[in-house]
C-alpha positions, 0 to 999 in steps of 0.5 A: 505465495505471490503478490497476485494471490493477495490481489486476487483475494483483496481486489485491485481497487486503488483509491487515488487523489489528484496532486492539486487536492489539499492535504485536508482532502487527502485526510478525509479520503483516507478516513472515508476509505479506512486506508493509510495511503492514496495513490497520486496519478498523472493525467495519463493514469501513471503513478506520480506519487503516494500520499500517506497518513505519515506524510500528512502528520509530518506536514502538520508537525512542520507547518501546523494546522495550516498544512491541511490547506497545502497541496498533496503535491507539496508533501507526497512521496514522489520516488515510489517503491513498487512491486510486481504481481510475480514478487513473492510475499517474502520479498515484499516483507523484506522490502517493506521492513528494510525501507520502512514502508507500509504500502507498495503500489503494484505495477505491471508494464508501467500500469498501476494494477493494485496496492498492497499494504503491510496488513495484507502481507501479514494477513497472507503470511498468517493464513499460509502458516495456519494452512501449513500447520493444518497440513502437518497435523493431517500428515502426522495424524494419518501416519 
């Protein structure tokens, strides 16, 4: 299965935040949308970075509560690993595990088209496994 299948099911909505927003704004948006990461886009819509719960916690650990007043740009991840719609779920699992990532923006022709979380990948793998098991049961039962 490929990333495009995940996006077809979950949708392509991406929640973003400007780089000059505060970490408090980012934390509030994460809570409101019940997500773990926000995309930071440049004015032309291209990917500038990602700010995650982990980034906010690190900032708070380094600076204290005043970190919430800091700009997203000061604490976001700027070098962002991405994936493409044609990438396989197995490739995503390997990338996410090896790089310890929980979110991968999906980019096609330098355009952001979605985001995939580790939860999306796990859910998809579970559904694949259930379908395979049902197919095997049907095959065995018919034989």
